[in-house]
N, CA, C, O and the ligand as a Tripos MOL2 file, in Angstrom:
@<TRIPOS>MOLECULE
protein
  317   315    80     0     0
PROTEIN
NO_CHARGES

@<TRIPOS>ATOM
      1 N          63.8960  161.2600   69.2590 N.3       1 MET1
      2 CA         64.1170  162.7080   69.1770 C.3       1 MET1
      3 C          63.6240  163.2320   67.8420 C.2       1 MET1
      4 O          63.3520  162.4560   66.9260 O.2       1 MET1
      5 N          63.5100  164.5480   67.7300 N.am      2 ASN2
      6 CA         63.0670  165.1470   66.4810 C.3       2 ASN2
      7 C          64.1940  165.9650   65.8470 C.2       2 ASN2
      8 O          65.0400  166.5380   66.5330 O.2       2 ASN2
      9 N          64.1710  165.9970   64.5260 N.am      3 CYS3
     10 CA         65.1750  166.7600   63.7830 C.3       3 CYS3
     11 C          65.0490  168.2450   64.1080 C.2       3 CYS3
     12 O          63.9430  168.7860   64.1310 O.2       3 CYS3
     13 N          66.1810  168.9030   64.3590 N.am      4 SER4
     14 CA         66.1520  170.3270   64.7040 C.3       4 SER4
     15 C          65.8140  171.1820   63.4850 C.2       4 SER4
     16 O          65.3980  172.3320   63.6300 O.2       4 SER4
     17 N          65.9880  170.6330   62.2990 N.am      5 ASN5
     18 CA         65.7230  171.3980   61.0840 C.3       5 ASN5
     19 C          64.3000  171.2080   60.5670 C.2       5 ASN5
     20 O          63.5690  172.1800   60.3770 O.2       5 ASN5
     21 N          63.9030  169.9320   60.3370 N.am      6 CYS6
     22 CA         62.5870  169.6990   59.7270 C.3       6 CYS6
     23 C          61.5620  169.1340   60.7080 C.2       6 CYS6
     24 O          60.3840  169.0270   60.3700 O.2       6 CYS6
     25 N          61.9940  168.7710   61.9220 N.am      7 GLY7
     26 CA         61.0410  168.3020   62.9360 C.3       7 GLY7
     27 C          60.6230  166.8530   62.7970 C.2       7 GLY7
     28 O          59.7950  166.3790   63.5750 O.2       7 GLY7
     29 N          61.1790  166.1300   61.8190 N.am      8 SER8
     30 CA         60.8280  164.7170   61.6450 C.3       8 SER8
     31 C          61.3310  163.8910   62.8160 C.2       8 SER8
     32 O          62.3400  164.2250   63.4370 O.2       8 SER8
     33 N          60.6200  162.8110   63.1120 N.am      9 ARG9
     34 CA         61.0620  161.8980   64.1610 C.3       9 ARG9
     35 C          62.2640  161.1320   63.6140 C.2       9 ARG9
     36 O          62.1850  160.5190   62.5490 O.2       9 ARG9
     37 N          63.3760  161.1700   64.3460 N.am     10 ILE10
     38 CA         64.5810  160.4920   63.8720 C.3      10 ILE10
     39 C          65.1420  159.5800   64.9510 C.2      10 ILE10
     40 O          64.9630  159.8290   66.1430 O.2      10 ILE10
     41 N          65.8180  158.5300   64.5260 N.am     11 SER11
     42 CA         66.3950  157.5850   65.4820 C.3      11 SER11
     43 C          67.9160  157.6170   65.4230 C.2      11 SER11
     44 O          68.5780  156.9560   66.2230 O.2      11 SER11
     45 N          68.4730  158.3680   64.4990 N.am     12 THR12
     46 CA         69.9200  158.5690   64.4440 C.3      12 THR12
     47 C          70.1610  160.0760   64.3710 C.2      12 THR12
     48 O          69.2420  160.8340   64.0580 O.2      12 THR12
     49 N          71.3800  160.5130   64.6550 N.am     13 LEU13
     50 CA         71.6530  161.9530   64.6820 C.3      13 LEU13
     51 C          71.4870  162.5870   63.3140 C.2      13 LEU13
     52 O          71.0680  163.7390   63.2010 O.2      13 LEU13
     53 N          71.8210  161.8250   62.2620 N.am     14 LYS14
     54 CA         71.6630  162.3680   60.9150 C.3      14 LYS14
     55 C          70.2150  162.1290   60.4760 C.2      14 LYS14
     56 O          69.7460  160.9910   60.4530 O.2      14 LYS14
     57 N          69.5210  163.2010   60.1330 N.am     15 CYS15
     58 CA         68.1160  163.0870   59.7430 C.3      15 CYS15
     59 C          67.9960  162.3550   58.4060 C.2      15 CYS15
     60 O          68.6680  162.6870   57.4290 O.2      15 CYS15
     61 N          67.1050  161.3330   58.3950 N.am     16 GLU16
     62 CA         66.9100  160.5520   57.1660 C.3      16 GLU16
     63 C          66.1550  161.3520   56.1220 C.2      16 GLU16
     64 O          66.1910  161.0290   54.9340 O.2      16 GLU16
     65 N          65.4720  162.3960   56.5670 N.am     17 TYR17
     66 CA         64.5900  163.1280   55.6580 C.3      17 TYR17
     67 C          65.2770  164.3070   55.0070 C.2      17 TYR17
     68 O          65.2010  164.4750   53.7900 O.2      17 TYR17
     69 N          65.9550  165.1370   55.8090 N.am     18 CYS18
     70 CA         66.5610  166.3270   55.2270 C.3      18 CYS18
     71 C          68.0920  166.2830   55.2790 C.2      18 CYS18
     72 O          68.7570  167.1460   54.7060 O.2      18 CYS18
     73 N          68.6530  165.2760   55.9660 N.am     19 GLY19
     74 CA         70.1040  165.1210   55.9680 C.3      19 GLY19
     75 C          70.8350  165.9570   57.0010 C.2      19 GLY19
     76 O          72.0640  165.9190   57.0680 O.2      19 GLY19
     77 N          70.0900  166.7210   57.8170 N.am     20 THR20
     78 CA         70.7330  167.5400   58.8500 C.3      20 THR20
     79 C          71.4140  166.6640   59.8950 C.2      20 THR20
     80 O          70.8500  165.6690   60.3510 O.2      20 THR20
     81 N          72.6210  167.0420   60.2620 N.am     21 LEU21
     82 CA         73.3090  166.3340   61.3410 C.3      21 LEU21
     83 C          72.9690  167.0430   62.6420 C.2      21 LEU21
     84 O          73.4550  168.1430   62.9070 O.2      21 LEU21
     85 N          72.1210  166.3980   63.4590 N.am     22 ASN22
     86 CA         71.6680  167.0170   64.7060 C.3      22 ASN22
     87 C          72.7070  166.8310   65.8150 C.2      22 ASN22
     88 O          73.4420  165.8440   65.8360 O.2      22 ASN22
     89 N          72.7520  167.7930   66.7300 N.am     23 ALA23
     90 CA         73.6980  167.7020   67.8480 C.3      23 ALA23
     91 C          73.1270  166.7880   68.9210 C.2      23 ALA23
     92 O          71.9320  166.8370   69.2130 O.2      23 ALA23
     93 N          73.9620  165.9700   69.4970 N.am     24 ALA24
     94 CA         73.5200  165.0630   70.5510 C.3      24 ALA24
     95 C          73.6080  165.7620   71.8990 C.2      24 ALA24
     96 O          74.5890  166.4530   72.1770 O.2      24 ALA24
     97 N          72.5990  165.5900   72.7320 N.am     25 SER25
     98 CA         72.6520  166.0980   74.1000 C.3      25 SER25
     99 C          73.5770  165.1840   74.9030 C.2      25 SER25
    100 O          73.8650  164.0680   74.4700 O.2      25 SER25
    101 N          74.0480  165.6440   76.0690 N.am     26 PRO26
    102 CA         74.9340  164.7650   76.8770 C.3      26 PRO26
    103 C          74.2980  163.3980   77.1290 C.2      26 PRO26
    104 O          74.9750  162.3700   77.0930 O.2      26 PRO26
    105 N          72.9940  163.4000   77.3820 N.am     27 GLN27
    106 CA         72.2840  162.1460   77.6380 C.3      27 GLN27
    107 C          72.3250  161.2530   76.3950 C.2      27 GLN27
    108 O          72.5570  160.0480   76.4920 O.2      27 GLN27
    109 N          72.0990  161.8540   75.2420 N.am     28 GLN28
    110 CA         72.1210  161.0800   73.9960 C.3      28 GLN28
    111 C          73.5190  160.5680   73.6930 C.2      28 GLN28
    112 O          73.6870  159.4640   73.1760 O.2      28 GLN28
    113 N          74.5270  161.3840   74.0200 N.am     29 LYS29
    114 CA         75.9060  160.9460   73.8170 C.3      29 LYS29
    115 C          76.1910  159.7090   74.6550 C.2      29 LYS29
    116 O          76.8590  158.7780   74.2050 O.2      29 LYS29
    117 N          75.6750  159.7120   75.8830 N.am     30 ALA30
    118 CA         75.8510  158.5590   76.7690 C.3      30 ALA30
    119 C          75.1730  157.3280   76.1800 C.2      30 ALA30
    120 O          75.7200  156.2250   76.2040 O.2      30 ALA30
    121 N          73.9720  157.5390   75.6520 N.am     31 ILE31
    122 CA         73.2370  156.4240   75.0430 C.3      31 ILE31
    123 C          74.0200  155.8800   73.8500 C.2      31 ILE31
    124 O          74.1670  154.6670   73.6950 O.2      31 ILE31
    125 N          74.5160  156.7790   73.0150 N.am     32 LEU32
    126 CA         75.2470  156.3550   71.8190 C.3      32 LEU32
    127 C          76.5200  155.6040   72.1820 C.2      32 LEU32
    128 O          76.8780  154.6180   71.5380 O.2      32 LEU32
    129 N          77.1920  156.0760   73.2120 N.am     33 SER33
    130 CA         78.4340  155.4250   73.6040 C.3      33 SER33
    131 C          78.1340  154.0390   74.1730 C.2      33 SER33
    132 O          78.8410  153.0730   73.8880 O.2      33 SER33
    133 N          77.0770  153.9550   74.9800 N.am     34 GLU34
    134 CA         76.6400  152.6760   75.5380 C.3      34 GLU34
    135 C          76.2410  151.7280   74.4040 C.2      34 GLU34
    136 O          76.5920  150.5470   74.4030 O.2      34 GLU34
    137 N          75.5160  152.2670   73.4620 N.am     35 HIS35
    138 CA         75.0630  151.5120   72.2990 C.3      35 HIS35
    139 C          76.2600  150.9670   71.5140 C.2      35 HIS35
    140 O          76.2690  149.8100   71.0960 O.2      35 HIS35
    141 N          77.2610  151.8180   71.3250 N.am     36 GLY36
    142 CA         78.4530  151.4130   70.5870 C.3      36 GLY36
    143 C          79.1710  150.2560   71.2680 C.2      36 GLY36
    144 O          79.6510  149.3300   70.6140 O.2      36 GLY36
    145 N          79.2360  150.3260   72.5990 N.am     37 LYS37
    146 CA         79.9050  149.2610   73.3560 C.3      37 LYS37
    147 C          79.1490  147.9540   73.2190 C.2      37 LYS37
    148 O          79.7400  146.9060   72.9590 O.2      37 LYS37
    149 N          77.8230  148.0230   73.3990 N.am     38 LYS38
    150 CA         76.9960  146.8170   73.3020 C.3      38 LYS38
    151 C          77.1170  146.1990   71.9200 C.2      38 LYS38
    152 O          77.2160  144.9810   71.7690 O.2      38 LYS38
    153 N          77.1080  147.0670   70.9120 N.am     39 ARG39
    154 CA         77.1730  146.5880   69.5360 C.3      39 ARG39
    155 C          78.5160  145.9070   69.2750 C.2      39 ARG39
    156 O          78.5700  144.8450   68.6560 O.2      39 ARG39
    157 N          79.5850  146.5170   69.7440 N.am     40 ALA40
    158 CA         80.9200  145.9460   69.5640 C.3      40 ALA40
    159 C          80.9990  144.5720   70.2280 C.2      40 ALA40
    160 O          81.5930  143.6390   69.6880 O.2      40 ALA40
    161 N          80.3870  144.4650   71.4110 N.am     41 ASN41
    162 CA         80.3560  143.1720   72.1030 C.3      41 ASN41
    163 C          79.6420  142.1090   71.2820 C.2      41 ASN41
    164 O          80.1070  140.9750   71.1680 O.2      41 ASN41
    165 N          78.5200  142.4880   70.7190 N.am     42 LEU42
    166 CA         77.7320  141.5350   69.9350 C.3      42 LEU42
    167 C          78.4910  141.1110   68.6740 C.2      42 LEU42
    168 O          78.4690  139.9420   68.2910 O.2      42 LEU42
    169 N          79.1520  142.0630   68.0450 N.am     43 VAL43
    170 CA         79.9220  141.7480   66.8380 C.3      43 VAL43
    171 C          81.0590  140.7760   67.1780 C.2      43 VAL43
    172 O          81.3540  139.8520   66.4200 O.2      43 VAL43
    173 N          81.6880  141.0090   68.3370 N.am     44 GLU44
    174 CA         82.7500  140.1040   68.7970 C.3      44 GLU44
    175 C          82.2040  138.6910   69.0050 C.2      44 GLU44
    176 O          82.8140  137.7030   68.5970 O.2      44 GLU44
    177 N          81.0300  138.6220   69.6550 N.am     45 LYS45
    178 CA         80.3730  137.3380   69.9210 C.3      45 LYS45
    179 C          80.1250  136.5970   68.6130 C.2      45 LYS45
    180 O          80.3500  135.3920   68.4950 O.2      45 LYS45
    181 N          79.6560  137.3610   67.6470 N.am     46 LEU46
    182 CA         79.3390  136.8040   66.3290 C.3      46 LEU46
    183 C          80.5890  136.1720   65.7100 C.2      46 LEU46
    184 O          80.5370  135.0700   65.1630 O.2      46 LEU46
    185 N          81.7040  136.8860   65.8070 N.am     47 LYS47
    186 CA         82.9700  136.3830   65.2550 C.3      47 LYS47
    187 C          83.3900  135.1130   65.9750 C.2      47 LYS47
    188 O          83.8380  134.1520   65.3500 O.2      47 LYS47
    189 N          83.2420  135.1170   67.2920 N.am     48 THR48
    190 CA         83.6170  133.9530   68.0950 C.3      48 THR48
    191 C          82.7890  132.7370   67.6920 C.2      48 THR48
    192 O          83.3210  131.6430   67.5040 O.2      48 THR48
    193 N          81.4970  132.9400   67.5640 N.am     49 ILE49
    194 CA         80.6150  131.8290   67.2020 C.3      49 ILE49
    195 C          80.9850  131.2770   65.8300 C.2      49 ILE49
    196 O          80.9900  130.0640   65.6210 O.2      49 ILE49
    197 N          81.2930  132.1730   64.9000 N.am     50 GLU50
    198 CA         81.6240  131.7120   63.5540 C.3      50 GLU50
    199 C          82.8890  130.8510   63.5310 C.2      50 GLU50
    200 O          83.0570  130.0060   62.6520 O.2      50 GLU50
    201 N          83.7650  131.0720   64.4920 N.am     51 LYS51
    202 CA         85.0010  130.2860   64.5600 C.3      51 LYS51
    203 C          84.8050  128.9620   65.2990 C.2      51 LYS51
    204 O          85.6030  128.0370   65.1510 O.2      51 LYS51
    205 N          83.7360  128.8790   66.0970 N.am     52 MET52
    206 CA         83.5100  127.6880   66.9230 C.3      52 MET52
    207 C          83.1150  126.4840   66.0760 C.2      52 MET52
    208 O          82.4850  126.5930   65.0250 O.2      52 MET52
    209 N          83.5220  125.3330   66.5960 N.am     53 LYS53
    210 CA         83.1470  124.0940   65.9300 C.3      53 LYS53
    211 C          81.8510  123.5800   66.5480 C.2      53 LYS53
    212 O          81.8290  123.1630   67.7070 O.2      53 LYS53
    213 N          80.7940  123.6110   65.7830 N.am     54 MET54
    214 CA         79.4980  123.1040   66.2520 C.3      54 MET54
    215 C          78.6480  122.8240   65.0210 C.2      54 MET54
    216 O          78.9380  123.3050   63.9250 O.2      54 MET54
    217 N          77.5960  122.0410   65.2200 N.am     55 PRO55
    218 CA         76.7560  121.7470   64.0570 C.3      55 PRO55
    219 C          76.2520  123.0300   63.4080 C.2      55 PRO55
    220 O          75.8870  123.9820   64.0970 O.2      55 PRO55
    221 N          76.2340  123.0460   62.1000 N.am     56 GLU56
    222 CA         75.8730  124.2220   61.3160 C.3      56 GLU56
    223 C          74.4970  124.7850   61.7220 C.2      56 GLU56
    224 O          74.3140  126.0020   61.7690 O.2      56 GLU56
    225 N          73.5390  123.8990   62.0140 N.am     57 SER57
    226 CA         72.1780  124.3650   62.3400 C.3      57 SER57
    227 C          72.1620  125.1220   63.6640 C.2      57 SER57
    228 O          71.4500  126.1150   63.8080 O.2      57 SER57
    229 N          72.9400  124.6540   64.6180 N.am     58 ILE58
    230 CA         73.0150  125.3320   65.9210 C.3      58 ILE58
    231 C          73.7230  126.6750   65.7600 C.2      58 ILE58
    232 O          73.2970  127.6900   66.3100 O.2      58 ILE58
    233 N          74.7980  126.6560   65.0040 N.am     59 LYS59
    234 CA         75.5600  127.8730   64.7570 C.3      59 LYS59
    235 C          74.6500  128.9330   64.1150 C.2      59 LYS59
    236 O          74.6460  130.0990   64.5080 O.2      59 LYS59
    237 N          73.8960  128.4900   63.1300 N.am     60 GLN60
    238 CA         72.9990  129.3910   62.4100 C.3      60 GLN60
    239 C          72.0120  130.0580   63.3790 C.2      60 GLN60
    240 O          71.7530  131.2580   63.2930 O.2      60 GLN60
    241 N          71.4690  129.2570   64.2990 N.am     61 LYS61
    242 CA         70.5000  129.7880   65.2720 C.3      61 LYS61
    243 C          71.1480  130.8250   66.1680 C.2      61 LYS61
    244 O          70.5730  131.8840   66.4240 O.2      61 LYS61
    245 N          72.3540  130.5170   66.6470 N.am     62 LYS62
    246 CA         73.0630  131.4480   67.5360 C.3      62 LYS62
    247 C          73.3610  132.7530   66.8060 C.2      62 LYS62
    248 O          73.2060  133.8420   67.3590 O.2      62 LYS62
    249 N          73.7930  132.6190   65.5530 N.am     63 VAL63
    250 CA         74.1010  133.8060   64.7450 C.3      63 VAL63
    251 C          72.8450  134.6560   64.5590 C.2      63 VAL63
    252 O          72.8970  135.8820   64.6630 O.2      63 VAL63
    253 N          71.7250  134.0050   64.2850 N.am     64 GLU64
    254 CA         70.4680  134.7410   64.0780 C.3      64 GLU64
    255 C          70.0660  135.5250   65.3160 C.2      64 GLU64
    256 O          69.6280  136.6710   65.2180 O.2      64 GLU64
    257 N          70.2140  134.9060   66.4810 N.am     65 VAL65
    258 CA         69.8400  135.5700   67.7440 C.3      65 VAL65
    259 C          70.6580  136.8550   67.9190 C.2      65 VAL65
    260 O          70.1230  137.9070   68.2680 O.2      65 VAL65
    261 N          71.9550  136.7440   67.6690 N.am     66 ILE66
    262 CA         72.8310  137.9110   67.8570 C.3      66 ILE66
    263 C          72.5690  138.9740   66.7970 C.2      66 ILE66
    264 O          72.5820  140.1700   67.0870 O.2      66 ILE66
    265 N          72.3340  138.5300   65.5720 N.am     67 GLN67
    266 CA         72.0350  139.5070   64.5200 C.3      67 GLN67
    267 C          70.7660  140.2870   64.8500 C.2      67 GLN67
    268 O          70.6790  141.4860   64.5850 O.2      67 GLN67
    269 N          69.7800  139.5940   65.4340 N.am     68 LYS68
    270 CA         68.5390  140.2660   65.8430 C.3      68 LYS68
    271 C          68.8330  141.3070   66.9040 C.2      68 LYS68
    272 O          68.2830  142.4080   66.8730 O.2      68 LYS68
    273 N          69.7060  140.9560   67.8500 N.am     69 GLN69
    274 CA         70.0480  141.8990   68.9250 C.3      69 GLN69
    275 C          70.7410  143.1330   68.3590 C.2      69 GLN69
    276 O          70.5210  144.2490   68.8270 O.2      69 GLN69
    277 N          71.5780  142.9210   67.3490 N.am     70 ILE70
    278 CA         72.2670  144.0570   66.7190 C.3      70 ILE70
    279 C          71.2480  144.9540   66.0110 C.2      70 ILE70
    280 O          71.3220  146.1790   66.0980 O.2      70 ILE70
    281 N          70.3060  144.3350   65.3150 N.am     71 ILE71
    282 CA         69.2790  145.1110   64.6120 C.3      71 ILE71
    283 C          68.4360  145.8920   65.6250 C.2      71 ILE71
    284 O          68.1180  147.0610   65.4080 O.2      71 ILE71
    285 N          68.0760  145.2330   66.7350 N.am     72 GLU72
    286 CA         67.3220  145.9000   67.8070 C.3      72 GLU72
    287 C          68.0570  147.1600   68.2780 C.2      72 GLU72
    288 O          67.4630  148.2290   68.4150 O.2      72 GLU72
    289 N          69.3430  147.0080   68.5190 N.am     73 LEU73
    290 CA         70.1580  148.1400   68.9780 C.3      73 LEU73
    291 C          70.1210  149.2720   67.9530 C.2      73 LEU73
    292 O          69.9350  150.4390   68.2970 O.2      73 LEU73
    293 N          70.3020  148.9020   66.6980 N.am     74 ASP74
    294 CA         70.3350  149.9090   65.6370 C.3      74 ASP74
    295 C          68.9920  150.6310   65.5080 C.2      74 ASP74
    296 O          68.9430  151.8090   65.1530 O.2      74 ASP74
    297 N          67.9110  149.9170   65.8000 N.am     75 ASN75
    298 CA         66.5790  150.5030   65.6560 C.3      75 ASN75
    299 C          66.1930  151.3770   66.8270 C.2      75 ASN75
    300 O          65.2610  152.1740   66.7160 O.2      75 ASN75
    301 N          66.8780  151.2510   67.9400 N.am     76 HIS76
    302 CA         66.4400  151.9900   69.1310 C.3      76 HIS76
    303 C          67.5400  152.8880   69.6720 C.2      76 HIS76
    304 O          67.6760  153.0680   70.8820 O.2      76 HIS76
    305 N          68.3120  153.4410   68.7700 N.am     77 LYS77
    306 CA         69.4410  154.2590   69.1810 C.3      77 LYS77
    307 C          69.0710  155.4000   70.1200 C.2      77 LYS77
    308 O          69.6250  155.5060   71.2130 O.2      77 LYS77
    309 N          68.1570  156.2370   69.7120 N.am     78 LEU78
    310 CA         67.9180  157.4650   70.4880 C.3      78 LEU78
    311 C          66.4810  157.6140   70.9520 C.2      78 LEU78
    312 O          65.9820  158.7350   71.0480 O.2      78 LEU78
    313 N          65.8170  156.5340   71.2370 N.am     79 ASP79
    314 CA         64.4410  156.6030   71.7110 C.3      79 ASP79
    315 C          64.3850  157.1670   73.1310 C.2      79 ASP79
    316 O          63.3010  157.3000   73.7000 O.2      79 ASP79
    317 ZN         65.3340  166.7340   59.1570 Zn       80 ZN80
@<TRIPOS>BOND
     1     1     2 1
     2     2     3 1
     3     3     4 2
     4     3     5 am
     5     5     6 1
     6     6     7 1
     7     7     8 2
     8     7     9 am
     9     9    10 1
    10    10    11 1
    11    11    12 2
    12    11    13 am
    13    13    14 1
    14    14    15 1
    15    15    16 2
    16    15    17 am
    17    17    18 1
    18    18    19 1
    19    19    20 2
    20    19    21 am
    21    21    22 1
    22    22    23 1
    23    23    24 2
    24    23    25 am
    25    25    26 1
    26    26    27 1
    27    27    28 2
    28    27    29 am
    29    29    30 1
    30    30    31 1
    31    31    32 2
    32    31    33 am
    33    33    34 1
    34    34    35 1
    35    35    36 2
    36    35    37 am
    37    37    38 1
    38    38    39 1
    39    39    40 2
    40    39    41 am
    41    41    42 1
    42    42    43 1
    43    43    44 2
    44    43    45 am
    45    45    46 1
    46    46    47 1
    47    47    48 2
    48    47    49 am
    49    49    50 1
    50    50    51 1
    51    51    52 2
    52    51    53 am
    53    53    54 1
    54    54    55 1
    55    55    56 2
    56    55    57 am
    57    57    58 1
    58    58    59 1
    59    59    60 2
    60    59    61 am
    61    61    62 1
    62    62    63 1
    63    63    64 2
    64    63    65 am
    65    65    66 1
    66    66    67 1
    67    67    68 2
    68    67    69 am
    69    69    70 1
    70    70    71 1
    71    71    72 2
    72    71    73 am
    73    73    74 1
    74    74    75 1
    75    75    76 2
    76    75    77 am
    77    77    78 1
    78    78    79 1
    79    79    80 2
    80    79    81 am
    81    81    82 1
    82    82    83 1
    83    83    84 2
    84    83    85 am
    85    85    86 1
    86    86    87 1
    87    87    88 2
    88    87    89 am
    89    89    90 1
    90    90    91 1
    91    91    92 2
    92    91    93 am
    93    93    94 1
    94    94    95 1
    95    95    96 2
    96    95    97 am
    97    97    98 1
    98    98    99 1
    99    99   100 2
   100    99   101 am
   101   101   102 1
   102   102   103 1
   103   103   104 2
   104   103   105 am
   105   105   106 1
   106   106   107 1
   107   107   108 2
   108   107   109 am
   109   109   110 1
   110   110   111 1
   111   111   112 2
   112   111   113 am
   113   113   114 1
   114   114   115 1
   115   115   116 2
   116   115   117 am
   117   117   118 1
   118   118   119 1
   119   119   120 2
   120   119   121 am
   121   121   122 1
   122   122   123 1
   123   123   124 2
   124   123   125 am
   125   125   126 1
   126   126   127 1
   127   127   128 2
   128   127   129 am
   129   129   130 1
   130   130   131 1
   131   131   132 2
   132   131   133 am
   133   133   134 1
   134   134   135 1
   135   135   136 2
   136   135   137 am
   137   137   138 1
   138   138   139 1
   139   139   140 2
   140   139   141 am
   141   141   142 1
   142   142   143 1
   143   143   144 2
   144   143   145 am
   145   145   146 1
   146   146   147 1
   147   147   148 2
   148   147   149 am
   149   149   150 1
   150   150   151 1
   151   151   152 2
   152   151   153 am
   153   153   154 1
   154   154   155 1
   155   155   156 2
   156   155   157 am
   157   157   158 1
   158   158   159 1
   159   159   160 2
   160   159   161 am
   161   161   162 1
   162   162   163 1
   163   163   164 2
   164   163   165 am
   165   165   166 1
   166   166   167 1
   167   167   168 2
   168   167   169 am
   169   169   170 1
   170   170   171 1
   171   171   172 2
   172   171   173 am
   173   173   174 1
   174   174   175 1
   175   175   176 2
   176   175   177 am
   177   177   178 1
   178   178   179 1
   179   179   180 2
   180   179   181 am
   181   181   182 1
   182   182   183 1
   183   183   184 2
   184   183   185 am
   185   185   186 1
   186   186   187 1
   187   187   188 2
   188   187   189 am
   189   189   190 1
   190   190   191 1
   191   191   192 2
   192   191   193 am
   193   193   194 1
   194   194   195 1
   195   195   196 2
   196   195   197 am
   197   197   198 1
   198   198   199 1
   199   199   200 2
   200   199   201 am
   201   201   202 1
   202   202   203 1
   203   203   204 2
   204   203   205 am
   205   205   206 1
   206   206   207 1
   207   207   208 2
   208   207   209 am
   209   209   210 1
   210   210   211 1
   211   211   212 2
   212   211   213 am
   213   213   214 1
   214   214   215 1
   215   215   216 2
   216   215   217 am
   217   217   218 1
   218   218   219 1
   219   219   220 2
   220   219   221 am
   221   221   222 1
   222   222   223 1
   223   223   224 2
   224   223   225 am
   225   225   226 1
   226   226   227 1
   227   227   228 2
   228   227   229 am
   229   229   230 1
   230   230   231 1
   231   231   232 2
   232   231   233 am
   233   233   234 1
   234   234   235 1
   235   235   236 2
   236   235   237 am
   237   237   238 1
   238   238   239 1
   239   239   240 2
   240   239   241 am
   241   241   242 1
   242   242   243 1
   243   243   244 2
   244   243   245 am
   245   245   246 1
   246   246   247 1
   247   247   248 2
   248   247   249 am
   249   249   250 1
   250   250   251 1
   251   251   252 2
   252   251   253 am
   253   253   254 1
   254   254   255 1
   255   255   256 2
   256   255   257 am
   257   257   258 1
   258   258   259 1
   259   259   260 2
   260   259   261 am
   261   261   262 1
   262   262   263 1
   263   263   264 2
   264   263   265 am
   265   265   266 1
   266   266   267 1
   267   267   268 2
   268   267   269 am
   269   269   270 1
   270   270   271 1
   271   271   272 2
   272   271   273 am
   273   273   274 1
   274   274   275 1
   275   275   276 2
   276   275   277 am
   277   277   278 1
   278   278   279 1
   279   279   280 2
   280   279   281 am
   281   281   282 1
   282   282   283 1
   283   283   284 2
   284   283   285 am
   285   285   286 1
   286   286   287 1
   287   287   288 2
   288   287   289 am
   289   289   290 1
   290   290   291 1
   291   291   292 2
   292   291   293 am
   293   293   294 1
   294   294   295 1
   295   295   296 2
   296   295   297 am
   297   297   298 1
   298   298   299 1
   299   299   300 2
   300   299   301 am
   301   301   302 1
   302   302   303 1
   303   303   304 2
   304   303   305 am
   305   305   306 1
   306   306   307 1
   307   307   308 2
   308   307   309 am
   309   309   310 1
   310   310   311 1
   311   311   312 2
   312   311   313 am
   313   313   314 1
   314   314   315 1
   315   315   316 2
@<TRIPOS>SUBSTRUCTURE
     1 MET1         2 RESIDUE 1 A MET
     2 ASN2         6 RESIDUE 1 A ASN
     3 CYS3        10 RESIDUE 1 A CYS
     4 SER4        14 RESIDUE 1 A SER
     5 ASN5        18 RESIDUE 1 A ASN
     6 CYS6        22 RESIDUE 1 A CYS
     7 GLY7        26 RESIDUE 1 A GLY
     8 SER8        30 RESIDUE 1 A SER
     9 ARG9        34 RESIDUE 1 A ARG
    10 ILE10       38 RESIDUE 1 A ILE
    11 SER11       42 RESIDUE 1 A SER
    12 THR12       46 RESIDUE 1 A THR
    13 LEU13       50 RESIDUE 1 A LEU
    14 LYS14       54 RESIDUE 1 A LYS
    15 CYS15       58 RESIDUE 1 A CYS
    16 GLU16       62 RESIDUE 1 A GLU
    17 TYR17       66 RESIDUE 1 A TYR
    18 CYS18       70 RESIDUE 1 A CYS
    19 GLY19       74 RESIDUE 1 A GLY
    20 THR20       78 RESIDUE 1 A THR
    21 LEU21       82 RESIDUE 1 A LEU
    22 ASN22       86 RESIDUE 1 A ASN
    23 ALA23       90 RESIDUE 1 A ALA
    24 ALA24       94 RESIDUE 1 A ALA
    25 SER25       98 RESIDUE 1 A SER
    26 PRO26      102 RESIDUE 1 A PRO
    27 GLN27      106 RESIDUE 1 A GLN
    28 GLN28      110 RESIDUE 1 A GLN
    29 LYS29      114 RESIDUE 1 A LYS
    30 ALA30      118 RESIDUE 1 A ALA
    31 ILE31      122 RESIDUE 1 A ILE
    32 LEU32      126 RESIDUE 1 A LEU
    33 SER33      130 RESIDUE 1 A SER
    34 GLU34      134 RESIDUE 1 A GLU
    35 HIS35      138 RESIDUE 1 A HIS
    36 GLY36      142 RESIDUE 1 A GLY
    37 LYS37      146 RESIDUE 1 A LYS
    38 LYS38      150 RESIDUE 1 A LYS
    39 ARG39      154 RESIDUE 1 A ARG
    40 ALA40      158 RESIDUE 1 A ALA
    41 ASN41      162 RESIDUE 1 A ASN
    42 LEU42      166 RESIDUE 1 A LEU
    43 VAL43      170 RESIDUE 1 A VAL
    44 GLU44      174 RESIDUE 1 A GLU
    45 LYS45      178 RESIDUE 1 A LYS
    46 LEU46      182 RESIDUE 1 A LEU
    47 LYS47      186 RESIDUE 1 A LYS
    48 THR48      190 RESIDUE 1 A THR
    49 ILE49      194 RESIDUE 1 A ILE
    50 GLU50      198 RESIDUE 1 A GLU
    51 LYS51      202 RESIDUE 1 A LYS
    52 MET52      206 RESIDUE 1 A MET
    53 LYS53      210 RESIDUE 1 A LYS
    54 MET54      214 RESIDUE 1 A MET
    55 PRO55      218 RESIDUE 1 A PRO
    56 GLU56      222 RESIDUE 1 A GLU
    57 SER57      226 RESIDUE 1 A SER
    58 ILE58      230 RESIDUE 1 A ILE
    59 LYS59      234 RESIDUE 1 A LYS
    60 GLN60      238 RESIDUE 1 A GLN
    61 LYS61      242 RESIDUE 1 A LYS
    62 LYS62      246 RESIDUE 1 A LYS
    63 VAL63      250 RESIDUE 1 A VAL
    64 GLU64      254 RESIDUE 1 A GLU
    65 VAL65      258 RESIDUE 1 A VAL
    66 ILE66      262 RESIDUE 1 A ILE
    67 GLN67      266 RESIDUE 1 A GLN
    68 LYS68      270 RESIDUE 1 A LYS
    69 GLN69      274 RESIDUE 1 A GLN
    70 ILE70      278 RESIDUE 1 A ILE
    71 ILE71      282 RESIDUE 1 A ILE
    72 GLU72      286 RESIDUE 1 A GLU
    73 LEU73      290 RESIDUE 1 A LEU
    74 ASP74      294 RESIDUE 1 A ASP
    75 ASN75      298 RESIDUE 1 A ASN
    76 HIS76      302 RESIDUE 1 A HIS
    77 LYS77      306 RESIDUE 1 A LYS
    78 LEU78      310 RESIDUE 1 A LEU
    79 ASP79      314 RESIDUE 1 A ASP
    80 ZN80       317 GROUP 0 **** ****
C-alpha cells in the first residue's frame, strides 16, 4: 500500500518516511489480524523448541527456520 500523506510505498501502517499512521482498510485489518495469529504461533513454536532436549546443532537449525518465517511475515505485512 502507499502512504496517504507522502505516497511512499509502505509495508506497515505507520509510514517509515513521514511517520503518518495510515488507516487500515477492512481487508488490511484482516491481513494484520491473520498475520498476528501466525506470528504468535511461530513465537510459541520457538519457545517450545528452546525448551526441548535435542542436540544443539539441530535445535539451532529449527530455530533458524522459524526465525526466517517470522521475518518473512514481518516483511510482507500489507502487500
Ligand atoms: Zn508517508
